[in-house]
PDB file of N, CA, C and O in Angstrom:
ATOM      1  N   MET A   1       7.685   3.888  15.979  1.00  0.00           N
ATOM      2  CA  MET A   1       7.030   3.124  14.942  1.00  0.00           C
ATOM      3  C   MET A   1       7.489   3.618  13.571  1.00  0.00           C
ATOM      4  O   MET A   1       7.796   4.797  13.389  1.00  0.00           O
ATOM      5  N   SER A   2       7.527   2.707  12.624  1.00  0.00           N
ATOM      6  CA  SER A   2       7.957   3.081  11.283  1.00  0.00           C
ATOM      7  C   SER A   2       6.800   2.945  10.306  1.00  0.00           C
ATOM      8  O   SER A   2       5.748   2.393  10.629  1.00  0.00           O
ATOM      9  N   ASP A   3       7.018   3.459   9.114  1.00  0.00           N
ATOM     10  CA  ASP A   3       5.981   3.408   8.095  1.00  0.00           C
ATOM     11  C   ASP A   3       5.882   2.005   7.501  1.00  0.00           C
ATOM     12  O   ASP A   3       6.795   1.190   7.638  1.00  0.00           O
ATOM     13  N   PHE A   4       4.758   1.742   6.842  1.00  0.00           N
ATOM     14  CA  PHE A   4       4.548   0.489   6.139  1.00  0.00           C
ATOM     15  C   PHE A   4       4.802   0.716   4.657  1.00  0.00           C
ATOM     16  O   PHE A   4       4.686   1.841   4.170  1.00  0.00           O
ATOM     17  N   ILE A   5       5.144  -0.338   3.945  1.00  0.00           N
ATOM     18  CA  ILE A   5       5.386  -0.229   2.509  1.00  0.00           C
ATOM     19  C   ILE A   5       4.507  -1.251   1.790  1.00  0.00           C
ATOM     20  O   ILE A   5       4.505  -2.437   2.118  1.00  0.00           O
ATOM     21  N   ALA A   6       3.769  -0.759   0.809  1.00  0.00           N
ATOM     22  CA  ALA A   6       2.973  -1.638  -0.050  1.00  0.00           C
ATOM     23  C   ALA A   6       3.625  -1.645  -1.424  1.00  0.00           C
ATOM     24  O   ALA A   6       4.108  -0.614  -1.893  1.00  0.00           O
ATOM     25  N   ARG A   7       3.639  -2.807  -2.067  1.00  0.00           N
ATOM     26  CA  ARG A   7       4.246  -2.926  -3.392  1.00  0.00           C
ATOM     27  C   ARG A   7       3.266  -3.606  -4.332  1.00  0.00           C
ATOM     28  O   ARG A   7       2.556  -4.535  -3.946  1.00  0.00           O
ATOM     29  N   CYS A   8       3.237  -3.133  -5.566  1.00  0.00           N
ATOM     30  CA  CYS A   8       2.400  -3.765  -6.587  1.00  0.00           C
ATOM     31  C   CYS A   8       3.081  -5.054  -7.050  1.00  0.00           C
ATOM     32  O   CYS A   8       4.266  -5.050  -7.385  1.00  0.00           O
ATOM     33  N   ARG A   9       2.337  -6.140  -7.066  1.00  0.00           N
ATOM     34  CA  ARG A   9       2.905  -7.429  -7.498  1.00  0.00           C
ATOM     35  C   ARG A   9       3.243  -7.432  -8.985  1.00  0.00           C
ATOM     36  O   ARG A   9       4.113  -8.186  -9.420  1.00  0.00           O
ATOM     37  N   LYS A  10       2.563  -6.596  -9.769  1.00  0.00           N
ATOM     38  CA  LYS A  10       2.757  -6.595 -11.224  1.00  0.00           C
ATOM     39  C   LYS A  10       3.973  -5.776 -11.646  1.00  0.00           C
ATOM     40  O   LYS A  10       4.876  -6.294 -12.303  1.00  0.00           O
ATOM     41  N   CYS A  11       3.997  -4.477 -11.261  1.00  0.00           N
ATOM     42  CA  CYS A  11       5.057  -3.592 -11.765  1.00  0.00           C
ATOM     43  C   CYS A  11       6.106  -3.244 -10.706  1.00  0.00           C
ATOM     44  O   CYS A  11       7.088  -2.568 -11.011  1.00  0.00           O
ATOM     45  N   LYS A  12       5.907  -3.697  -9.471  1.00  0.00           N
ATOM     46  CA  LYS A  12       6.866  -3.528  -8.370  1.00  0.00           C
ATOM     47  C   LYS A  12       6.993  -2.095  -7.866  1.00  0.00           C
ATOM     48  O   LYS A  12       7.899  -1.810  -7.082  1.00  0.00           O
ATOM     49  N   SER A  13       6.107  -1.173  -8.291  1.00  0.00           N
ATOM     50  CA  SER A  13       6.177   0.172  -7.723  1.00  0.00           C
ATOM     51  C   SER A  13       5.705   0.109  -6.271  1.00  0.00           C
ATOM     52  O   SER A  13       4.882  -0.731  -5.908  1.00  0.00           O
ATOM     53  N   LYS A  14       6.239   1.010  -5.450  1.00  0.00           N
ATOM     54  CA  LYS A  14       5.982   0.973  -4.010  1.00  0.00           C
ATOM     55  C   LYS A  14       5.301   2.252  -3.545  1.00  0.00           C
ATOM     56  O   LYS A  14       5.466   3.321  -4.134  1.00  0.00           O
ATOM     57  N   VAL A  15       4.530   2.110  -2.468  1.00  0.00           N
ATOM     58  CA  VAL A  15       3.865   3.241  -1.826  1.00  0.00           C
ATOM     59  C   VAL A  15       4.141   3.141  -0.333  1.00  0.00           C
ATOM     60  O   VAL A  15       4.012   2.070   0.259  1.00  0.00           O
ATOM     61  N   ILE A  16       4.520   4.258   0.270  1.00  0.00           N
ATOM     62  CA  ILE A  16       4.745   4.297   1.710  1.00  0.00           C
ATOM     63  C   ILE A  16       3.442   4.684   2.396  1.00  0.00           C
ATOM     64  O   ILE A  16       2.790   5.653   2.008  1.00  0.00           O
ATOM     65  N   ILE A  17       3.074   3.927   3.409  1.00  0.00           N
ATOM     66  CA  ILE A  17       1.848   4.174   4.165  1.00  0.00           C
ATOM     67  C   ILE A  17       2.251   4.661   5.551  1.00  0.00           C
ATOM     68  O   ILE A  17       2.930   3.937   6.280  1.00  0.00           O
ATOM     69  N   PRO A  18       1.845   5.878   5.932  1.00  0.00           N
ATOM     70  CA  PRO A  18       2.201   6.380   7.266  1.00  0.00           C
ATOM     71  C   PRO A  18       1.694   5.457   8.357  1.00  0.00           C
ATOM     72  O   PRO A  18       0.578   4.942   8.280  1.00  0.00           O
ATOM     73  N   ASP A  19       2.522   5.250   9.377  1.00  0.00           N
ATOM     74  CA  ASP A  19       2.143   4.357  10.471  1.00  0.00           C
ATOM     75  C   ASP A  19       1.104   5.034  11.357  1.00  0.00           C
ATOM     76  O   ASP A  19       1.362   6.085  11.945  1.00  0.00           O
ATOM     77  N   GLN A  20      -0.057   4.428  11.443  1.00  0.00           N
ATOM     78  CA  GLN A  20      -1.120   4.946  12.301  1.00  0.00           C
ATOM     79  C   GLN A  20      -1.551   3.857  13.267  1.00  0.00           C
ATOM     80  O   GLN A  20      -2.732   3.733  13.591  1.00  0.00           O
ATOM     81  N   GLY A  21      -0.596   3.077  13.720  1.00  0.00           N
ATOM     82  CA  GLY A  21      -0.909   1.957  14.605  1.00  0.00           C
ATOM     83  C   GLY A  21      -0.854   0.654  13.822  1.00  0.00           C
ATOM     84  O   GLY A  21      -0.357   0.632  12.695  1.00  0.00           O
ATOM     85  N   PRO A  22      -1.353  -0.426  14.398  1.00  0.00           N
ATOM     86  CA  PRO A  22      -1.337  -1.715  13.709  1.00  0.00           C
ATOM     87  C   PRO A  22      -2.045  -1.623  12.355  1.00  0.00           C
ATOM     88  O   PRO A  22      -3.116  -1.026  12.243  1.00  0.00           O
ATOM     89  N   CYS A  23      -1.446  -2.211  11.351  1.00  0.00           N
ATOM     90  CA  CYS A  23      -1.983  -2.115   9.997  1.00  0.00           C
ATOM     91  C   CYS A  23      -2.413  -3.499   9.525  1.00  0.00           C
ATOM     92  O   CYS A  23      -1.575  -4.363   9.268  1.00  0.00           O
ATOM     93  N   THR A  24      -3.701  -3.700   9.415  1.00  0.00           N
ATOM     94  CA  THR A  24      -4.199  -4.977   8.912  1.00  0.00           C
ATOM     95  C   THR A  24      -4.286  -4.915   7.395  1.00  0.00           C
ATOM     96  O   THR A  24      -4.145  -3.849   6.796  1.00  0.00           O
ATOM     97  N   ASP A  25      -4.517  -6.062   6.786  1.00  0.00           N
ATOM     98  CA  ASP A  25      -4.634  -6.148   5.338  1.00  0.00           C
ATOM     99  C   ASP A  25      -5.746  -5.230   4.832  1.00  0.00           C
ATOM    100  O   ASP A  25      -5.572  -4.536   3.830  1.00  0.00           O
ATOM    101  N   LEU A  26      -6.865  -5.224   5.509  1.00  0.00           N
ATOM    102  CA  LEU A  26      -7.999  -4.407   5.091  1.00  0.00           C
ATOM    103  C   LEU A  26      -7.702  -2.920   5.260  1.00  0.00           C
ATOM    104  O   LEU A  26      -8.062  -2.118   4.399  1.00  0.00           O
ATOM    105  N   GLU A  27      -7.053  -2.547   6.355  1.00  0.00           N
ATOM    106  CA  GLU A  27      -6.761  -1.133   6.623  1.00  0.00           C
ATOM    107  C   GLU A  27      -5.822  -0.539   5.581  1.00  0.00           C
ATOM    108  O   GLU A  27      -6.043   0.585   5.130  1.00  0.00           O
ATOM    109  N   TYR A  28      -4.792  -1.260   5.194  1.00  0.00           N
ATOM    110  CA  TYR A  28      -3.871  -0.669   4.231  1.00  0.00           C
ATOM    111  C   TYR A  28      -4.523  -0.560   2.851  1.00  0.00           C
ATOM    112  O   TYR A  28      -4.239   0.383   2.112  1.00  0.00           O
ATOM    113  N   ARG A  29      -5.377  -1.496   2.499  1.00  0.00           N
ATOM    114  CA  ARG A  29      -6.097  -1.391   1.219  1.00  0.00           C
ATOM    115  C   ARG A  29      -7.067  -0.212   1.240  1.00  0.00           C
ATOM    116  O   ARG A  29      -7.208   0.493   0.241  1.00  0.00           O
ATOM    117  N   GLU A  30      -7.732   0.003   2.368  1.00  0.00           N
ATOM    118  CA  GLU A  30      -8.638   1.150   2.489  1.00  0.00           C
ATOM    119  C   GLU A  30      -7.866   2.463   2.373  1.00  0.00           C
ATOM    120  O   GLU A  30      -8.349   3.414   1.759  1.00  0.00           O
ATOM    121  N   TYR A  31      -6.680   2.517   2.953  1.00  0.00           N
ATOM    122  CA  TYR A  31      -5.850   3.722   2.842  1.00  0.00           C
ATOM    123  C   TYR A  31      -5.479   3.987   1.380  1.00  0.00           C
ATOM    124  O   TYR A  31      -5.619   5.109   0.895  1.00  0.00           O
ATOM    125  N   LEU A  32      -5.008   2.953   0.684  1.00  0.00           N
ATOM    126  CA  LEU A  32      -4.587   3.117  -0.708  1.00  0.00           C
ATOM    127  C   LEU A  32      -5.759   3.551  -1.590  1.00  0.00           C
ATOM    128  O   LEU A  32      -5.605   4.418  -2.450  1.00  0.00           O
ATOM    129  N   GLU A  33      -6.920   2.952  -1.377  1.00  0.00           N
ATOM    130  CA  GLU A  33      -8.101   3.315  -2.160  1.00  0.00           C
ATOM    131  C   GLU A  33      -8.611   4.701  -1.790  1.00  0.00           C
ATOM    132  O   GLU A  33      -8.986   5.479  -2.666  1.00  0.00           O
ATOM    133  N   GLY A  34      -8.626   5.014  -0.494  1.00  0.00           N
ATOM    134  CA  GLY A  34      -9.146   6.285  -0.015  1.00  0.00           C
ATOM    135  C   GLY A  34      -8.339   7.476  -0.492  1.00  0.00           C
ATOM    136  O   GLY A  34      -8.891   8.552  -0.724  1.00  0.00           O
ATOM    137  N   TYR A  35      -7.022   7.287  -0.641  1.00  0.00           N
ATOM    138  CA  TYR A  35      -6.160   8.378  -1.079  1.00  0.00           C
ATOM    139  C   TYR A  35      -5.847   8.305  -2.573  1.00  0.00           C
ATOM    140  O   TYR A  35      -5.038   9.081  -3.082  1.00  0.00           O
ATOM    141  N   GLY A  36      -6.484   7.379  -3.263  1.00  0.00           N
ATOM    142  CA  GLY A  36      -6.321   7.290  -4.712  1.00  0.00           C
ATOM    143  C   GLY A  36      -4.915   6.936  -5.154  1.00  0.00           C
ATOM    144  O   GLY A  36      -4.452   7.410  -6.192  1.00  0.00           O
ATOM    145  N   LYS A  37      -4.230   6.107  -4.379  1.00  0.00           N
ATOM    146  CA  LYS A  37      -2.865   5.702  -4.738  1.00  0.00           C
ATOM    147  C   LYS A  37      -2.922   4.706  -5.887  1.00  0.00           C
ATOM    148  O   LYS A  37      -3.672   3.731  -5.842  1.00  0.00           O
ATOM    149  N   ASN A  38      -2.128   4.958  -6.906  1.00  0.00           N
ATOM    150  CA  ASN A  38      -2.071   4.061  -8.055  1.00  0.00           C
ATOM    151  C   ASN A  38      -0.630   3.694  -8.352  1.00  0.00           C
ATOM    152  O   ASN A  38       0.282   4.495  -8.149  1.00  0.00           O
ATOM    153  N   CYS A  39      -0.433   2.477  -8.833  1.00  0.00           N
ATOM    154  CA  CYS A  39       0.901   2.057  -9.230  1.00  0.00           C
ATOM    155  C   CYS A  39       1.132   2.428 -10.699  1.00  0.00           C
ATOM    156  O   CYS A  39       0.232   2.930 -11.371  1.00  0.00           O
ATOM    157  N   LYS A  40       2.336   2.177 -11.177  1.00  0.00           N
ATOM    158  CA  LYS A  40       2.700   2.557 -12.551  1.00  0.00           C
ATOM    159  C   LYS A  40       1.881   1.818 -13.604  1.00  0.00           C
ATOM    160  O   LYS A  40       1.520   2.399 -14.627  1.00  0.00           O
ATOM    161  N   CYS A  41       1.584   0.542 -13.361  1.00  0.00           N
ATOM    162  CA  CYS A  41       0.863  -0.226 -14.373  1.00  0.00           C
ATOM    163  C   CYS A  41      -0.654  -0.069 -14.251  1.00  0.00           C
ATOM    164  O   CYS A  41      -1.394  -0.465 -15.152  1.00  0.00           O
ATOM    165  N   GLY A  42      -1.116   0.506 -13.141  1.00  0.00           N
ATOM    166  CA  GLY A  42      -2.539   0.751 -12.968  1.00  0.00           C
ATOM    167  C   GLY A  42      -3.351  -0.432 -12.478  1.00  0.00           C
ATOM    168  O   GLY A  42      -4.569  -0.327 -12.334  1.00  0.00           O
ATOM    169  N   ARG A  43      -2.700  -1.558 -12.220  1.00  0.00           N
ATOM    170  CA  ARG A  43      -3.438  -2.755 -11.784  1.00  0.00           C
ATOM    171  C   ARG A  43      -3.712  -2.742 -10.281  1.00  0.00           C
ATOM    172  O   ARG A  43      -4.674  -3.347  -9.808  1.00  0.00           O
ATOM    173  N   ASN A  44      -2.860  -2.047  -9.546  1.00  0.00           N
ATOM    174  CA  ASN A  44      -3.025  -1.903  -8.089  1.00  0.00           C
ATOM    175  C   ASN A  44      -3.201  -3.240  -7.378  1.00  0.00           C
ATOM    176  O   ASN A  44      -4.093  -3.405  -6.546  1.00  0.00           O
ATOM    177  N   ASP A  45      -2.346  -4.178  -7.715  1.00  0.00           N
ATOM    178  CA  ASP A  45      -2.347  -5.496  -7.061  1.00  0.00           C
ATOM    179  C   ASP A  45      -1.358  -5.421  -5.901  1.00  0.00           C
ATOM    180  O   ASP A  45      -0.239  -5.928  -5.980  1.00  0.00           O
ATOM    181  N   TRP A  46      -1.804  -4.773  -4.816  1.00  0.00           N
ATOM    182  CA  TRP A  46      -0.886  -4.455  -3.718  1.00  0.00           C
ATOM    183  C   TRP A  46      -0.639  -5.638  -2.787  1.00  0.00           C
ATOM    184  O   TRP A  46      -1.508  -6.479  -2.562  1.00  0.00           O
ATOM    185  N   GLU A  47       0.584  -5.667  -2.257  1.00  0.00           N
ATOM    186  CA  GLU A  47       0.919  -6.577  -1.165  1.00  0.00           C
ATOM    187  C   GLU A  47       1.657  -5.757  -0.120  1.00  0.00           C
ATOM    188  O   GLU A  47       2.418  -4.854  -0.467  1.00  0.00           O
ATOM    189  N   LEU A  48       1.445  -6.057   1.143  1.00  0.00           N
ATOM    190  CA  LEU A  48       2.070  -5.332   2.228  1.00  0.00           C
ATOM    191  C   LEU A  48       3.429  -5.962   2.508  1.00  0.00           C
ATOM    192  O   LEU A  48       3.514  -7.147   2.832  1.00  0.00           O
ATOM    193  N   LEU A  49       4.505  -5.160   2.381  1.00  0.00           N
ATOM    194  CA  LEU A  49       5.861  -5.694   2.617  1.00  0.00           C
ATOM    195  C   LEU A  49       6.256  -5.616   4.075  1.00  0.00           C
ATOM    196  O   LEU A  49       6.728  -6.597   4.648  1.00  0.00           O
ATOM    197  N   ALA A  50       6.068  -4.470   4.670  1.00  0.00           N
ATOM    198  CA  ALA A  50       6.500  -4.287   6.068  1.00  0.00           C
ATOM    199  C   ALA A  50       5.654  -3.246   6.742  1.00  0.00           C
ATOM    200  O   ALA A  50       5.860  -2.950   7.919  1.00  0.00           O
TER     201      ALA A  50
END
């Protein structure tokens, strides 16, 4: 299994999310919020790429 990548729609910065099994839309958002991940512009308008 490979990692997932989330990207901010506003500033295009990316965050790698470790693969912990199937990743739903809600799960990846909970991970980003739980670990305090922020993008460069601070808007955190994430989309899951892969």
